[in-house]
N, CA, C and O atoms as a GROMACS GRO file, in nm:
protein
  392
    1MET      N    1   9.761   4.021   4.704
    1MET     CA    2   9.713   4.127   4.787
    1MET      C    3   9.558   4.150   4.742
    1MET      O    4   9.507   4.140   4.630
    2MET      N    5   9.505   4.181   4.858
    2MET     CA    6   9.352   4.173   4.855
    2MET      C    7   9.296   4.324   4.776
    2MET      O    8   9.354   4.429   4.801
    3ASN      N    9   9.210   4.321   4.705
    3ASN     CA   10   9.147   4.428   4.669
    3ASN      C   11   9.057   4.493   4.758
    3ASN      O   12   9.035   4.437   4.865
    4GLU      N   13   8.994   4.614   4.730
    4GLU     CA   14   8.919   4.668   4.822
    4GLU      C   15   8.784   4.604   4.860
    4GLU      O   16   8.727   4.639   4.963
    5MET      N   17   8.739   4.521   4.789
    5MET     CA   18   8.600   4.457   4.786
    5MET      C   19   8.654   4.335   4.863
    5MET      O   20   8.581   4.313   4.960
    6GLU      N   21   8.732   4.270   4.857
    6GLU     CA   22   8.777   4.161   4.939
    6GLU      C   23   8.812   4.183   5.051
    6GLU      O   24   8.777   4.099   5.134
    7ARG      N   25   8.887   4.294   5.095
    7ARG     CA   26   8.898   4.353   5.240
    7ARG      C   27   8.778   4.375   5.304
    7ARG      O   28   8.754   4.322   5.413
    8HIS      N   29   8.687   4.458   5.240
    8HIS     CA   30   8.560   4.482   5.293
    8HIS      C   31   8.496   4.357   5.341
    8HIS      O   32   8.460   4.354   5.459
    9ILE      N   33   8.477   4.246   5.259
    9ILE     CA   34   8.406   4.148   5.290
    9ILE      C   35   8.489   4.060   5.426
    9ILE      O   36   8.432   4.009   5.521
   10ALA      N   37   8.603   4.062   5.406
   10ALA     CA   38   8.697   3.998   5.502
   10ALA      C   39   8.681   4.069   5.662
   10ALA      O   40   8.680   4.008   5.768
   11GLN      N   41   8.672   4.185   5.645
   11GLN     CA   42   8.650   4.277   5.751
   11GLN      C   43   8.519   4.266   5.822
   11GLN      O   44   8.508   4.275   5.944
   12ASN      N   45   8.410   4.246   5.729
   12ASN     CA   46   8.290   4.222   5.796
   12ASN      C   47   8.256   4.095   5.848
   12ASN      O   48   8.176   4.077   5.939
   13ASN      N   49   8.330   3.992   5.778
   13ASN     CA   50   8.316   3.856   5.821
   13ASN      C   51   8.381   3.841   5.942
   13ASN      O   52   8.320   3.777   6.028
   14ASP      N   53   8.507   3.892   5.975
   14ASP     CA   54   8.576   3.907   6.095
   14ASP      C   55   8.478   3.964   6.221
   14ASP      O   56   8.463   3.910   6.330
   15ARG      N   57   8.422   4.075   6.180
   15ARG     CA   58   8.333   4.133   6.275
   15ARG      C   59   8.227   4.056   6.314
   15ARG      O   60   8.184   4.058   6.429
   16LEU      N   61   8.170   3.974   6.205
   16LEU     CA   62   8.051   3.901   6.238
   16LEU      C   63   8.098   3.778   6.355
   16LEU      O   64   8.026   3.746   6.451
   17GLN      N   65   8.217   3.724   6.330
   17GLN     CA   66   8.282   3.648   6.424
   17GLN      C   67   8.285   3.691   6.568
   17GLN      O   68   8.252   3.634   6.672
   18CYS      N   69   8.341   3.821   6.540
   18CYS     CA   70   8.342   3.874   6.698
   18CYS      C   71   8.215   3.900   6.775
   18CYS      O   72   8.204   3.882   6.897
   19ILE      N   73   8.114   3.949   6.688
   19ILE     CA   74   7.972   3.942   6.740
   19ILE      C   75   7.922   3.815   6.784
   19ILE      O   76   7.855   3.803   6.886
   20LYS      N   77   7.961   3.700   6.692
   20LYS     CA   78   7.914   3.582   6.740
   20LYS      C   79   7.959   3.539   6.877
   20LYS      O   80   7.876   3.496   6.957
   21GLN      N   81   8.082   3.548   6.907
   21GLN     CA   82   8.143   3.528   7.046
   21GLN      C   83   8.094   3.622   7.140
   21GLN      O   84   8.083   3.579   7.254
   22GLN      N   85   8.054   3.764   7.114
   22GLN     CA   86   7.995   3.839   7.218
   22GLN      C   87   7.862   3.776   7.251
   22GLN      O   88   7.828   3.761   7.369
   23LEU      N   89   7.788   3.741   7.154
   23LEU     CA   90   7.635   3.695   7.182
   23LEU      C   91   7.630   3.586   7.274
   23LEU      O   92   7.526   3.574   7.338
   24ALA      N   93   7.732   3.498   7.293
   24ALA     CA   94   7.736   3.362   7.350
   24ALA      C   95   7.746   3.406   7.514
   24ALA      O   96   7.717   3.324   7.601
   25SER      N   97   7.787   3.536   7.546
   25SER     CA   98   7.799   3.573   7.695
   25SER      C   99   7.706   3.670   7.741
   25SER      O  100   7.682   3.766   7.668
   26THR      N  101   7.644   3.659   7.865
   26THR     CA  102   7.539   3.736   7.900
   26THR      C  103   7.599   3.879   7.922
   26THR      O  104   7.522   3.974   7.923
   27SER      N  105   7.723   3.897   7.939
   27SER     CA  106   7.780   4.042   7.930
   27SER      C  107   7.784   4.099   7.800
   27SER      O  108   7.767   4.220   7.789
   28GLY      N  109   7.802   4.035   7.707
   28GLY     CA  110   7.823   4.063   7.569
   28GLY      C  111   7.688   4.060   7.493
   28GLY      O  112   7.688   4.129   7.391
   29PHE      N  113   7.586   4.001   7.518
   29PHE     CA  114   7.490   4.000   7.454
   29PHE      C  115   7.424   4.111   7.398
   29PHE      O  116   7.417   4.128   7.276
   30GLN      N  117   7.374   4.190   7.482
   30GLN     CA  118   7.304   4.314   7.455
   30GLN      C  119   7.376   4.400   7.354
   30GLN      O  120   7.316   4.426   7.250
   31SER      N  121   7.495   4.447   7.372
   31SER     CA  122   7.548   4.528   7.273
   31SER      C  123   7.600   4.442   7.145
   31SER      O  124   7.610   4.504   7.039
   32ALA      N  125   7.625   4.334   7.146
   32ALA     CA  126   7.629   4.269   7.019
   32ALA      C  127   7.501   4.227   6.936
   32ALA      O  128   7.499   4.213   6.814
   33ALA      N  129   7.408   4.210   7.014
   33ALA     CA  130   7.268   4.191   6.947
   33ALA      C  131   7.236   4.312   6.896
   33ALA      O  132   7.204   4.306   6.777
   34ARG      N  133   7.234   4.434   6.950
   34ARG     CA  134   7.197   4.568   6.914
   34ARG      C  135   7.282   4.589   6.777
   34ARG      O  136   7.226   4.624   6.673
   35GLU      N  137   7.412   4.566   6.785
   35GLU     CA  138   7.488   4.604   6.665
   35GLU      C  139   7.443   4.526   6.553
   35GLU      O  140   7.422   4.573   6.441
   36LEU      N  141   7.429   4.408   6.586
   36LEU     CA  142   7.384   4.308   6.457
   36LEU      C  143   7.242   4.346   6.405
   36LEU      O  144   7.211   4.325   6.288
   37LEU      N  145   7.158   4.401   6.495
   37LEU     CA  146   7.026   4.448   6.444
   37LEU      C  147   7.053   4.559   6.380
   37LEU      O  148   7.004   4.567   6.268
   38GLU      N  149   7.117   4.649   6.418
   38GLU     CA  150   7.142   4.758   6.351
   38GLU      C  151   7.216   4.749   6.198
   38GLU      O  152   7.210   4.834   6.108
   39TRP      N  153   7.291   4.614   6.198
   39TRP     CA  154   7.374   4.591   6.094
   39TRP      C  155   7.267   4.535   5.984
   39TRP      O  156   7.268   4.569   5.865
   40CYS      N  157   7.178   4.449   6.040
   40CYS     CA  158   7.055   4.399   5.982
   40CYS      C  159   6.967   4.487   5.906
   40CYS      O  160   6.897   4.451   5.811
   41SER      N  161   6.974   4.611   5.958
   41SER     CA  162   6.872   4.701   5.892
   41SER      C  163   6.901   4.739   5.757
   41SER      O  164   6.816   4.792   5.686
   42ASP      N  165   7.032   4.711   5.715
   42ASP     CA  166   7.068   4.747   5.585
   42ASP      C  167   7.095   4.613   5.512
   42ASP      O  168   7.173   4.524   5.545
   43THR      N  169   6.998   4.620   5.388
   43THR     CA  170   6.978   4.482   5.310
   43THR      C  171   7.112   4.447   5.268
   43THR      O  172   7.126   4.326   5.247
   44ARG      N  173   7.215   4.517   5.251
   44ARG     CA  174   7.345   4.478   5.232
   44ARG      C  175   7.395   4.364   5.324
   44ARG      O  176   7.464   4.274   5.276
   45ALA      N  177   7.364   4.364   5.441
   45ALA     CA  178   7.402   4.263   5.542
   45ALA      C  179   7.366   4.138   5.493
   45ALA      O  180   7.440   4.047   5.533
   46PHE      N  181   7.263   4.102   5.409
   46PHE     CA  182   7.218   3.981   5.365
   46PHE      C  183   7.283   3.932   5.221
   46PHE      O  184   7.217   3.862   5.144
   47GLN      N  185   7.405   3.971   5.194
   47GLN     CA  186   7.458   3.947   5.088
   47GLN      C  187   7.531   3.806   5.113
   47GLN      O  188   7.561   3.767   5.225
   48ARG      N  189   7.554   3.736   4.997
   48ARG     CA  190   7.604   3.600   4.998
   48ARG      C  191   7.732   3.592   5.080
   48ARG      O  192   7.741   3.504   5.165
   49PRO      N  193   7.829   3.677   5.062
   49PRO     CA  194   7.954   3.672   5.141
   49PRO      C  195   7.962   3.659   5.267
   49PRO      O  196   8.061   3.613   5.324
   50PHE      N  197   7.842   3.705   5.333
   50PHE     CA  198   7.832   3.749   5.487
   50PHE      C  199   7.725   3.646   5.532
   50PHE      O  200   7.688   3.664   5.648
   51GLU      N  201   7.665   3.539   5.464
   51GLU     CA  202   7.540   3.459   5.494
   51GLU      C  203   7.608   3.357   5.613
   51GLU      O  204   7.546   3.340   5.718
   52ASN      N  205   7.729   3.296   5.593
   52ASN     CA  206   7.773   3.204   5.702
   52ASN      C  207   7.786   3.262   5.808
   52ASN      O  208   7.728   3.211   5.904
   53GLY      N  209   7.861   3.380   5.828
   53GLY     CA  210   7.882   3.463   5.939
   53GLY      C  211   7.733   3.492   6.023
   53GLY      O  212   7.716   3.466   6.142
   54LEU      N  213   7.645   3.543   5.941
   54LEU     CA  214   7.546   3.598   5.976
   54LEU      C  215   7.436   3.493   6.043
   54LEU      O  216   7.361   3.513   6.138
   55MET      N  217   7.452   3.373   5.962
   55MET     CA  218   7.386   3.265   6.025
   55MET      C  219   7.422   3.187   6.141
   55MET      O  220   7.344   3.130   6.217
   56GLY      N  221   7.556   3.190   6.147
   56GLY     CA  222   7.628   3.161   6.293
   56GLY      C  223   7.576   3.244   6.415
   56GLY      O  224   7.552   3.194   6.525
   57CYS      N  225   7.564   3.368   6.386
   57CYS     CA  226   7.528   3.477   6.492
   57CYS      C  227   7.389   3.424   6.520
   57CYS      O  228   7.364   3.378   6.631
   58LEU      N  229   7.310   3.426   6.437
   58LEU     CA  230   7.158   3.391   6.436
   58LEU      C  231   7.140   3.260   6.504
   58LEU      O  232   7.046   3.257   6.585
   59THR      N  233   7.214   3.144   6.489
   59THR     CA  234   7.213   3.009   6.558
   59THR      C  235   7.235   3.041   6.693
   59THR      O  236   7.154   2.991   6.771
   60VAL      N  237   7.340   3.126   6.750
   60VAL     CA  238   7.368   3.161   6.863
   60VAL      C  239   7.259   3.215   6.939
   60VAL      O  240   7.209   3.160   7.037
   61VAL      N  241   7.220   3.340   6.883
   61VAL     CA  242   7.088   3.411   6.949
   61VAL      C  243   6.974   3.317   6.981
   61VAL      O  244   6.912   3.319   7.087
   62SER      N  245   6.948   3.229   6.875
   62SER     CA  246   6.827   3.150   6.899
   62SER      C  247   6.847   3.036   7.014
   62SER      O  248   6.748   2.985   7.066
   63ARG      N  249   6.968   3.001   7.046
   63ARG     CA  250   7.003   2.921   7.153
   63ARG      C  251   7.017   2.982   7.292
   63ARG      O  252   6.989   2.916   7.392
   64VAL      N  253   7.062   3.113   7.300
   64VAL     CA  254   7.100   3.164   7.432
   64VAL      C  255   7.001   3.285   7.471
   64VAL      O  256   7.002   3.334   7.584
   65ALA      N  257   6.905   3.335   7.357
   65ALA     CA  258   6.825   3.447   7.419
   65ALA      C  259   6.712   3.415   7.506
   65ALA      O  260   6.666   3.500   7.581
   66PRO      N  261   6.662   3.287   7.499
   66PRO     CA  262   6.564   3.242   7.603
   66PRO      C  263   6.603   3.216   7.751
   66PRO      O  264   6.525   3.202   7.845
   67ARG      N  265   6.754   3.212   7.753
   67ARG     CA  266   6.821   3.186   7.891
   67ARG      C  267   6.823   3.283   7.982
   67ARG      O  268   6.850   3.397   7.944
   68PRO      N  269   6.795   3.257   8.117
   68PRO     CA  270   6.833   3.368   8.222
   68PRO      C  271   6.960   3.457   8.177
   68PRO      O  272   7.060   3.409   8.125
   69GLY      N  273   6.942   3.583   8.201
   69GLY     CA  274   7.055   3.679   8.195
   69GLY      C  275   7.070   3.725   8.051
   69GLY      O  276   7.162   3.801   8.022
   70TYR      N  277   6.980   3.681   7.957
   70TYR     CA  278   7.004   3.732   7.804
   70TYR      C  279   6.858   3.792   7.782
   70TYR      O  280   6.770   3.789   7.868
   71ASP      N  281   6.845   3.846   7.657
   71ASP     CA  282   6.725   3.937   7.642
   71ASP      C  283   6.651   3.883   7.520
   71ASP      O  284   6.676   3.911   7.403
   72LEU      N  285   6.528   3.776   7.582
   72LEU     CA  286   6.460   3.708   7.452
   72LEU      C  287   6.389   3.824   7.374
   72LEU      O  288   6.356   3.795   7.259
   73GLU      N  289   6.364   3.932   7.410
   73GLU     CA  290   6.272   4.024   7.325
   73GLU      C  291   6.373   4.078   7.230
   73GLU      O  292   6.336   4.092   7.113
   74LEU      N  293   6.513   4.114   7.267
   74LEU     CA  294   6.592   4.160   7.160
   74LEU      C  295   6.643   4.045   7.073
   74LEU      O  296   6.681   4.069   6.958
   75GLY      N  297   6.646   3.931   7.118
   75GLY     CA  298   6.687   3.814   7.024
   75GLY      C  299   6.545   3.779   6.921
   75GLY      O  300   6.549   3.742   6.803
   76TYR      N  301   6.440   3.800   6.993
   76TYR     CA  302   6.323   3.775   6.893
   76TYR      C  303   6.320   3.880   6.781
   76TYR      O  304   6.294   3.848   6.665
   77ARG      N  305   6.350   4.018   6.820
   77ARG     CA  306   6.338   4.118   6.720
   77ARG      C  307   6.452   4.088   6.617
   77ARG      O  308   6.426   4.098   6.497
   78LEU      N  309   6.568   4.053   6.657
   78LEU     CA  310   6.677   4.022   6.557
   78LEU      C  311   6.627   3.914   6.465
   78LEU      O  312   6.618   3.938   6.344
   79LEU      N  313   6.593   3.791   6.514
   79LEU     CA  314   6.550   3.677   6.435
   79LEU      C  315   6.436   3.713   6.355
   79LEU      O  316   6.418   3.646   6.254
   80ALA      N  317   6.354   3.806   6.381
   80ALA     CA  318   6.235   3.857   6.304
   80ALA      C  319   6.293   3.940   6.180
   80ALA      O  320   6.259   3.915   6.065
   81VAL      N  321   6.368   4.022   6.208
   81VAL     CA  322   6.413   4.110   6.103
   81VAL      C  323   6.496   4.029   5.989
   81VAL      O  324   6.495   4.059   5.870
   82CYS      N  325   6.560   3.931   6.044
   82CYS     CA  326   6.642   3.847   5.935
   82CYS      C  327   6.533   3.736   5.864
   82CYS      O  328   6.550   3.698   5.748
   83ALA      N  329   6.431   3.696   5.938
   83ALA     CA  330   6.332   3.623   5.894
   83ALA      C  331   6.259   3.700   5.769
   83ALA      O  332   6.218   3.634   5.673
   84ALA      N  333   6.243   3.842   5.774
   84ALA     CA  334   6.176   3.911   5.691
   84ALA      C  335   6.252   3.927   5.560
   84ALA      O  336   6.199   3.960   5.454
   85HIS      N  337   6.394   3.896   5.580
   85HIS     CA  338   6.478   3.894   5.469
   85HIS      C  339   6.517   3.759   5.415
   85HIS      O  340   6.605   3.749   5.329
   86ARG      N  341   6.448   3.649   5.466
   86ARG     CA  342   6.474   3.524   5.422
   86ARG      C  343   6.492   3.474   5.269
   86ARG      O  344   6.546   3.368   5.237
   87ASP      N  345   6.439   3.567   5.183
   87ASP     CA  346   6.439   3.564   5.024
   87ASP      C  347   6.572   3.604   4.984
   87ASP      O  348   6.606   3.580   4.868
   88LYS      N  349   6.649   3.660   5.061
   88LYS     CA  350   6.785   3.703   5.001
   88LYS      C  351   6.887   3.587   5.063
   88LYS      O  352   7.007   3.595   5.037
   89PHE      N  353   6.843   3.495   5.134
   89PHE     CA  354   6.937   3.379   5.181
   89PHE      C  355   6.943   3.262   5.075
   89PHE      O  356   6.844   3.245   5.003
   90THR      N  357   7.056   3.179   5.060
   90THR     CA  358   7.044   3.068   4.978
   90THR      C  359   6.930   2.968   5.025
   90THR      O  360   6.892   2.974   5.142
   91PRO      N  361   6.886   2.896   4.955
   91PRO     CA  362   6.776   2.808   4.988
   91PRO      C  363   6.799   2.717   5.112
   91PRO      O  364   6.711   2.694   5.194
   92LYS      N  365   6.941   2.660   5.119
   92LYS     CA  366   6.980   2.618   5.245
   92LYS      C  367   6.974   2.662   5.380
   92LYS      O  368   6.944   2.600   5.482
   93SER      N  369   7.013   2.803   5.359
   93SER     CA  370   7.002   2.882   5.485
   93SER      C  371   6.875   2.928   5.528
   93SER      O  372   6.838   2.939   5.645
   94ALA      N  373   6.798   2.959   5.405
   94ALA     CA  374   6.654   3.013   5.428
   94ALA      C  375   6.558   2.901   5.494
   94ALA      O  376   6.460   2.930   5.563
   95GLU      N  377   6.597   2.777   5.465
   95GLU     CA  378   6.525   2.661   5.542
   95GLU      C  379   6.556   2.652   5.669
   95GLU      O  380   6.471   2.621   5.752
   96ASN      N  381   6.686   2.677   5.703
   96ASN     CA  382   6.726   2.681   5.830
   96ASN      C  383   6.674   2.763   5.920
   96ASN      O  384   6.678   2.885   5.909
   97ARG      N  385   6.606   2.686   6.042
   97ARG     CA  386   6.549   2.781   6.131
   97ARG      C  387   6.630   2.780   6.264
   97ARG      O  388   6.619   2.692   6.349
   98PRO      N  389   6.714   2.887   6.272
   98PRO     CA  390   6.832   2.883   6.393
   98PRO      C  391   6.753   2.853   6.534
   98PRO      O  392   6.816   2.845   6.639
   0.00000   0.00000   0.00000
């Protein structure tokens, strides 16, 4: 049985997976990117248990934001917020430029 912290981590990682899927569609990008931007305004978003999920989302943002029907400015703001917290990522992720 999961303890409270494990459940919290699992729920956040599940949400990051949902956000990643929403980011890939023009209809879901705006709301998903705004949710992720709000989530990343809290430094707890950059904790190690969430790193893979967050990097997956940022990779999608970097790929789709410049395309027609997406929001390049919103994508840039999200990537910039995360780049400002690069020191909180593992070296491998910090070097990865989505």
